[in-house]
N, CA and C atoms as a LAMMPS dump frame, in Angstrom:
ITEM: TIMESTEP
0
ITEM: NUMBER OF ATOMS
306
ITEM: BOX BOUNDS ff ff ff
-5.0000000000000000e+02 5.0000000000000000e+02
-5.0000000000000000e+02 5.0000000000000000e+02
-5.0000000000000000e+02 5.0000000000000000e+02
ITEM: ATOMS id mol type element x y z
1 1 1 N 38.583 -116.997 -372.292
2 1 2 C 39.14 -115.278 -371.541
3 1 3 C 39.69 -114.652 -373.231
4 2 1 N 39.004 -113.454 -373.19
5 2 2 C 39.342 -112.832 -374.386
6 2 3 C 40.077 -111.927 -374.469
7 3 1 N 40.989 -112.055 -375.581
8 3 2 C 41.62 -110.137 -375.498
9 3 3 C 41.652 -109.071 -375.652
10 4 1 N 41.399 -107.98 -374.884
11 4 2 C 40.744 -106.718 -375.414
12 4 3 C 42.106 -105.492 -375.845
13 5 1 N 42.102 -105.549 -377.446
14 5 2 C 43.248 -103.988 -377.846
15 5 3 C 42.547 -103.082 -377.317
16 6 1 N 41.707 -102.59 -376.997
17 6 2 C 41.616 -101.373 -376.019
18 6 3 C 41.85 -101.31 -374.522
19 7 1 N 42.893 -102.498 -373.837
20 7 2 C 42.333 -102.434 -372.306
21 7 3 C 42.886 -101.324 -371.814
22 8 1 N 42.962 -101.42 -370.833
23 8 2 C 43.915 -99.766 -370.265
24 8 3 C 45.278 -101.099 -369.714
25 9 1 N 46.043 -100.353 -370.007
26 9 2 C 47.596 -100.41 -369.52
27 9 3 C 48.051 -99.533 -368.141
28 10 1 N 48.517 -100.113 -367.579
29 10 2 C 48.723 -98.596 -366.436
30 10 3 C 50.672 -98.846 -366.633
31 11 1 N 51.345 -98.128 -368.039
32 11 2 C 52.909 -98.963 -367.704
33 11 3 C 53.898 -98.065 -366.38
34 12 1 N 54.963 -98.995 -366.278
35 12 2 C 55.327 -99.006 -364.999
36 12 3 C 56.987 -97.065 -365.534
37 13 1 N 56.416 -96.174 -364.463
38 13 2 C 57.125 -94.824 -365.157
39 13 3 C 58.732 -95.517 -364.791
40 14 1 N 59.224 -95.362 -366.067
41 14 2 C 60.771 -95.807 -365.738
42 14 3 C 61.262 -94.566 -364.669
43 15 1 N 61.12 -93.26 -364.637
44 15 2 C 61.605 -91.986 -364.386
45 15 3 C 61.759 -92.302 -362.835
46 16 1 N 60.707 -92.668 -362.413
47 16 2 C 60.776 -92.853 -360.554
48 16 3 C 61.385 -93.797 -359.863
49 17 1 N 62.096 -94.784 -361.059
50 17 2 C 62.628 -96.415 -361.024
51 17 3 C 64.21 -96.155 -360.736
52 18 1 N 64.483 -95.458 -361.834
53 18 2 C 65.722 -95.258 -361.972
54 18 3 C 67.216 -94.776 -361.263
55 19 1 N 67.91 -94.795 -360.796
56 19 2 C 68.973 -94.631 -359.674
57 19 3 C 69.548 -93.366 -360.966
58 20 1 N 69.971 -91.962 -359.591
59 20 2 C 70.89 -91.07 -359.621
60 20 3 C 71.348 -90.922 -360.531
61 21 1 N 71.488 -90.373 -361.957
62 21 2 C 72.384 -90.049 -362.829
63 21 3 C 73.187 -88.821 -362.953
64 22 1 N 74.437 -88.608 -363.532
65 22 2 C 75.051 -87.793 -363.607
66 22 3 C 76.08 -87.832 -365.087
67 23 1 N 75.62 -87.21 -366.018
68 23 2 C 75.547 -87.087 -367.391
69 23 3 C 75.944 -88.43 -368.034
70 24 1 N 74.192 -89.081 -367.102
71 24 2 C 73.802 -90.119 -368.187
72 24 3 C 74.817 -91.196 -367.432
73 25 1 N 75.276 -91.285 -366.344
74 25 2 C 75.814 -92.538 -366.114
75 25 3 C 75.559 -92.707 -364.503
76 26 1 N 75.594 -93.716 -363.53
77 26 2 C 75.428 -93.479 -362.216
78 26 3 C 76.446 -92.714 -360.53
79 27 1 N 75.5 -92.107 -360.36
80 27 2 C 76.415 -91.691 -359.341
81 27 3 C 77.768 -91.898 -358.965
82 28 1 N 77.41 -93.232 -358.423
83 28 2 C 79.045 -94.231 -357.956
84 28 3 C 79.84 -93.91 -358.89
85 29 1 N 79.755 -94.458 -359.895
86 29 2 C 80.377 -94.292 -361.094
87 29 3 C 81.067 -92.975 -361.412
88 30 1 N 79.921 -92.153 -361.32
89 30 2 C 80.608 -90.65 -361.779
90 30 3 C 81.702 -90.455 -361.33
91 31 1 N 81.883 -91.034 -359.423
92 31 2 C 83.006 -90.658 -358.654
93 31 3 C 83.395 -91.819 -358.849
94 32 1 N 83.3 -93.115 -358.99
95 32 2 C 85.093 -93.722 -359.59
96 32 3 C 86.164 -93.17 -360.678
97 33 1 N 84.563 -92.868 -361.638
98 33 2 C 85.186 -92.011 -362.37
99 33 3 C 86.153 -90.19 -362.465
100 34 1 N 85.432 -90.061 -361.442
101 34 2 C 86.026 -88.209 -361.145
102 34 3 C 87.599 -88.771 -360.679
103 35 1 N 87.71 -89.893 -359.794
104 35 2 C 89.003 -90.157 -358.798
105 35 3 C 90.068 -90.647 -359.404
106 36 1 N 89.52 -91.457 -360.836
107 36 2 C 90.209 -91.415 -361.967
108 36 3 C 91.24 -90.726 -362.185
109 37 1 N 90.359 -89.581 -362.796
110 37 2 C 90.546 -88.385 -363.18
111 37 3 C 91.358 -87.41 -362.542
112 38 1 N 91.346 -87.971 -361.469
113 38 2 C 91.892 -86.563 -360.738
114 38 3 C 93.385 -87.099 -360.678
115 39 1 N 93.549 -88.519 -360.266
116 39 2 C 94.717 -89.168 -360.293
117 39 3 C 95.53 -89.003 -361.553
118 40 1 N 95.03 -88.97 -363.434
119 40 2 C 95.539 -88.53 -363.876
120 40 3 C 96.078 -87.018 -363.815
121 41 1 N 95.377 -86.719 -363.27
122 41 2 C 95.722 -84.952 -363.325
123 41 3 C 96.623 -85.108 -362.949
124 42 1 N 97.727 -85.133 -361.607
125 42 2 C 98.437 -85.293 -360.389
126 42 3 C 99.346 -86.155 -361.365
127 43 1 N 99.377 -87.517 -361.573
128 43 2 C 100.373 -87.933 -362.118
129 43 3 C 100.936 -87.711 -363.36
130 44 1 N 100.098 -86.743 -364.038
131 44 2 C 100.801 -86.133 -365.743
132 44 3 C 101.115 -85.075 -365.542
133 45 1 N 103.059 -84.378 -365.6
134 45 2 C 103.005 -83.29 -365.15
135 45 3 C 103.175 -82.602 -366.484
136 46 1 N 102.504 -83.021 -367.961
137 46 2 C 102.402 -82.361 -369.143
138 46 3 C 101.068 -82.011 -369.38
139 47 1 N 100.52 -81.257 -370.093
140 47 2 C 99.091 -80.881 -369.896
141 47 3 C 98.955 -82.035 -371.848
142 48 1 N 99.633 -82.221 -372.427
143 48 2 C 98.894 -83.128 -373.634
144 48 3 C 99.743 -84.564 -372.566
145 49 1 N 99.81 -85.002 -371.616
146 49 2 C 99.782 -86.499 -370.947
147 49 3 C 98.403 -86.184 -370.147
148 50 1 N 97.85 -84.716 -369.691
149 50 2 C 96.925 -84.921 -369.297
150 50 3 C 95.711 -85.445 -370.237
151 51 1 N 95.998 -84.678 -371.199
152 51 2 C 94.238 -84.713 -372.775
153 51 3 C 94.723 -86.5 -372.944
154 52 1 N 95.834 -86.253 -373.617
155 52 2 C 95.608 -88.168 -373.686
156 52 3 C 95.171 -89.271 -372.863
157 53 1 N 95.647 -88.854 -371.58
158 53 2 C 94.722 -89.66 -370.038
159 53 3 C 93.416 -89.255 -369.702
160 54 1 N 93.105 -87.881 -370.395
161 54 2 C 91.477 -87.569 -370.864
162 54 3 C 90.948 -89.05 -371.959
163 55 1 N 91.143 -88.639 -373.104
164 55 2 C 91.059 -89.142 -373.894
165 55 3 C 90.699 -90.415 -374.288
166 56 1 N 91.987 -91.225 -373.545
167 56 2 C 92.424 -92.704 -373.32
168 56 3 C 92.015 -93.487 -372.81
169 57 1 N 91.075 -92.562 -371.634
170 57 2 C 91.136 -93.357 -370.092
171 57 3 C 89.466 -92.917 -369.724
172 58 1 N 89.662 -92.442 -369.809
173 58 2 C 88.536 -91.66 -368.929
174 58 3 C 86.948 -91.385 -370.052
175 59 1 N 87.337 -90.877 -370.808
176 59 2 C 85.75 -90.267 -371.586
177 59 3 C 86.255 -91.672 -372.258
178 60 1 N 86.364 -93.415 -372.639
179 60 2 C 85.956 -94.603 -373.139
180 60 3 C 84.931 -94.496 -371.288
181 61 1 N 85.242 -95.234 -371.049
182 61 2 C 84.669 -95.821 -369.8
183 61 3 C 83.456 -95.231 -369.452
184 62 1 N 83.763 -93.371 -369.588
185 62 2 C 82.195 -92.953 -369.983
186 62 3 C 81.288 -93.878 -370.42
187 63 1 N 82.145 -93.578 -371.643
188 63 2 C 80.959 -94.418 -372.672
189 63 3 C 79.953 -95.879 -372.665
190 64 1 N 81.683 -96.44 -371.524
191 64 2 C 81.015 -97.575 -371.708
192 64 3 C 79.894 -97.417 -370.899
193 65 1 N 79.811 -97.246 -370
194 65 2 C 79.016 -96.823 -368.864
195 65 3 C 77.346 -96.299 -368.945
196 66 1 N 77.831 -95.603 -369.945
197 66 2 C 76.238 -94.696 -370.322
198 66 3 C 76.035 -95.503 -371.162
199 67 1 N 76.795 -96.13 -372.38
200 67 2 C 76.064 -97.531 -372.367
201 67 3 C 75.124 -98.652 -371.969
202 68 1 N 75.951 -98.714 -370.788
203 68 2 C 75.791 -100.293 -369.794
204 68 3 C 73.947 -99.426 -369.372
205 69 1 N 74.364 -98.542 -369.212
206 69 2 C 73.047 -97.872 -368.142
207 69 3 C 71.591 -97.525 -369.27
208 70 1 N 72.318 -97.273 -370.535
209 70 2 C 71.259 -97.035 -371.042
210 70 3 C 70.096 -98.623 -371.011
211 71 1 N 71.455 -99.279 -371.05
212 71 2 C 70.676 -100.79 -371.362
213 71 3 C 70.469 -101.352 -369.978
214 72 1 N 70.763 -101.567 -368.763
215 72 2 C 70.347 -101.52 -367.653
216 72 3 C 70.209 -100.485 -366.841
217 73 1 N 69.821 -99.241 -366.246
218 73 2 C 69.459 -98.424 -365.221
219 73 3 C 70.686 -98.891 -364.216
220 74 1 N 70.165 -99.939 -363.162
221 74 2 C 70.786 -100.7 -362.183
222 74 3 C 71.666 -101.241 -362.162
223 75 1 N 72.506 -101.306 -363.479
224 75 2 C 73.973 -102.119 -363.01
225 75 3 C 74.94 -101.944 -361.957
226 76 1 N 74.976 -101.249 -361.95
227 76 2 C 75.907 -99.641 -360.616
228 76 3 C 75.729 -101.259 -359.226
229 77 1 N 74.761 -100.598 -359.709
230 77 2 C 74.158 -101.282 -358.487
231 77 3 C 74.292 -103.192 -358.102
232 78 1 N 73.697 -103.182 -358.734
233 78 2 C 73.693 -104.786 -358.877
234 78 3 C 75.585 -105.255 -358.846
235 79 1 N 76.166 -104.426 -359.561
236 79 2 C 77.626 -104.975 -360.105
237 79 3 C 78.078 -104.926 -358.391
238 80 1 N 77.317 -103.913 -357.116
239 80 2 C 78.483 -103.464 -355.689
240 80 3 C 77.711 -104.625 -354.696
241 81 1 N 76.214 -104.574 -355.038
242 81 2 C 75.631 -105.593 -354.57
243 81 3 C 76.619 -107.331 -354.064
244 82 1 N 76.757 -107.357 -355.561
245 82 2 C 77.661 -108.56 -356.091
246 82 3 C 78.728 -109.054 -355.405
247 83 1 N 79.736 -108.096 -355.112
248 83 2 C 81.001 -107.646 -354.933
249 83 3 C 80.658 -107.542 -353.358
250 84 1 N 80.117 -106.583 -352.818
251 84 2 C 79.376 -107.629 -351.238
252 84 3 C 79.525 -108.183 -350.873
253 85 1 N 78.294 -108.767 -351.482
254 85 2 C 77.652 -110.27 -350.538
255 85 3 C 77.947 -110.997 -350.897
256 86 1 N 79.244 -111.364 -351.975
257 86 2 C 79.16 -112.735 -352.75
258 86 3 C 80.655 -112.965 -353.638
259 87 1 N 81.303 -112.76 -352.455
260 87 2 C 83.014 -112.479 -352.803
261 87 3 C 83.542 -113.702 -352.719
262 88 1 N 84.466 -113.677 -353.859
263 88 2 C 85.381 -114.955 -354.053
264 88 3 C 85.606 -115.736 -352.494
265 89 1 N 85.481 -117.421 -352.461
266 89 2 C 85.903 -117.721 -351.676
267 89 3 C 86.957 -118.716 -351.413
268 90 1 N 87.672 -119.019 -350.974
269 90 2 C 89.119 -119.817 -350.315
270 90 3 C 88.934 -121.471 -351.892
271 91 1 N 87.586 -121.824 -351.41
272 91 2 C 87.16 -123.197 -352.395
273 91 3 C 86.924 -123.07 -353.783
274 92 1 N 86.764 -121.338 -353.884
275 92 2 C 86.814 -121.541 -356.084
276 92 3 C 87.416 -122.076 -356.282
277 93 1 N 88.345 -122.037 -356.109
278 93 2 C 89.087 -123.298 -357.699
279 93 3 C 88.952 -124.548 -357.791
280 94 1 N 88.624 -124.836 -356.582
281 94 2 C 87.634 -127.058 -356.667
282 94 3 C 86.433 -127.069 -356.587
283 95 1 N 85.69 -125.838 -356.403
284 95 2 C 84.182 -125.842 -356.807
285 95 3 C 84.138 -125.304 -358.266
286 96 1 N 85.157 -124.053 -358.753
287 96 2 C 84.625 -123.89 -360.029
288 96 3 C 82.99 -122.933 -359.843
289 97 1 N 83.146 -122.883 -358.179
290 97 2 C 82.447 -121.805 -358.366
291 97 3 C 81.998 -120.86 -356.973
292 98 1 N 81.431 -120.396 -356.035
293 98 2 C 81.209 -119.943 -355.087
294 98 3 C 80.737 -120.985 -354.336
295 99 1 N 81.231 -121.393 -353.305
296 99 2 C 80.859 -122.875 -352.099
297 99 3 C 80.73 -122.207 -350.666
298 100 1 N 79.658 -121.724 -349.792
299 100 2 C 79.918 -122.198 -349.092
300 100 3 C 80.148 -123.191 -347.71
301 101 1 N 79.438 -124.2 -348.344
302 101 2 C 79.691 -125.284 -347.146
303 101 3 C 80.493 -126.808 -348.046
304 102 1 N 81.32 -127.352 -347.359
305 102 2 C 82.295 -128.041 -348.027
306 102 3 C 81.718 -129.54 -348.677
């Protein structure tokens, strides 16, 4: 079987398979970051405290999530699925991993 250089290939259209994004991050993470931002705005009374919280916590989290989204668009869905389906169990310390039967 020979490989042809002008073979017709149908590339996967990634735009149709990407999760919904807000400012380059998944909607779930944007909601978490927005809630964290709101808590920071309530917690700090001074304007400089609010600005420092925004610049030191919310912006770096958003940048890290943006980089993760560039590498793997479904990272938030994968993480949520892992947390909901593969939670830690009581004999984790003994087996050094999740073991559901003794």
